[in-house]
C-alpha positions in Angstrom: -24.9 20.6 -42.9 -21.0 20.5 -42.4 -20.0 16.8 -41.6 -16.6 17.2 -39.8 -15.3 15.0 -36.8 -13.6 17.0 -33.9 -11.9 15.4 -30.9 -12.0 16.7 -27.6 -10.3 15.2 -24.2 -12.2 14.2 -21.2 -10.3 16.0 -18.2 -9.4 14.3 -15.2 -12.6 16.1 -14.1 -14.8 14.1 -16.6 -15.1 18.1 -18.2 -14.9 18.3 -22.4 -14.8 21.2 -24.8 -17.3 22.4 -27.6 -15.0 23.4 -30.5 -15.8 26.3 -31.3 -17.4 26.2 -34.3 -20.1 24.1 -33.0 -20.7 26.8 -30.5 -21.0 29.4 -33.2 -23.4 26.9 -35.0 -25.4 25.9 -32.4 -25.5 29.7 -30.7 -24.1 28.0 -27.9 -23.4 30.1 -24.9 -22.6 30.2 -21.5 -25.2 28.6 -19.1 -26.7 26.9 -22.7 -27.8 23.0 -21.8 -27.6 20.0 -23.4 -29.2 16.6 -23.5 -27.2 13.4 -23.5 -28.1 10.2 -24.8 -26.7 7.0 -24.9 -27.4 5.4 -28.3 -24.9 2.4 -27.6 -22.1 1.1 -25.9 -19.6 3.2 -27.8 -21.7 6.1 -29.4 -23.5 9.3 -27.4 -26.2 12.0 -29.2 -25.8 15.4 -27.3 -28.8 17.7 -28.3 -29.4 21.2 -27.5 -31.9 21.8 -25.2 -33.6 24.5 -26.6 -35.8 26.8 -23.0 -39.8 27.2 -24.3 -40.0 31.3 -24.0 -42.2 32.6 -21.8 -45.0 34.2 -24.0 -44.9 38.1 -24.7 -49.0 37.7 -24.1 -48.6 36.2 -20.5 -46.4 38.5 -19.5 -48.3 41.3 -20.5 -51.0 40.0 -18.4 -49.3 39.3 -15.2 -47.5 42.3 -14.7 -50.9 44.2 -14.2 -50.5 42.2 -10.9 -47.7 43.5 -10.0 -47.5 46.5 -7.8 -44.7 48.4 -8.0 -43.7 51.4 -5.6 -40.9 53.2 -5.1 -38.6 53.1 -2.0 -39.7 56.4 -0.4 -43.1 55.4 -0.7 -42.8 52.0 1.2 -41.1 53.3 3.8 -43.5 56.3 4.6 -45.8 53.7 4.5 -44.0 51.1 7.3 -43.1 54.5 9.2 -46.9 55.3 9.8 -47.7 52.1 10.8 -44.6 51.9 13.2 -46.5 55.3 15.1 
């Protein structure tokens, strides 16, 4: 683990930037979530929150309950009900 000190500024709106090398090393992308933990009066710990991916087996199971219909078939059904 590379122990390097980076300094960033906090903007007027309370925002700061994550140094590019840390974003790359931690595989952070737009929309990534961070957890901020106060450690002491002068120290904050930031952790990357990794969302657990949905189990692939469950996605396959749920697929059988989806009824995919083409728009034309759906419209024909709606028009038949209007008659």
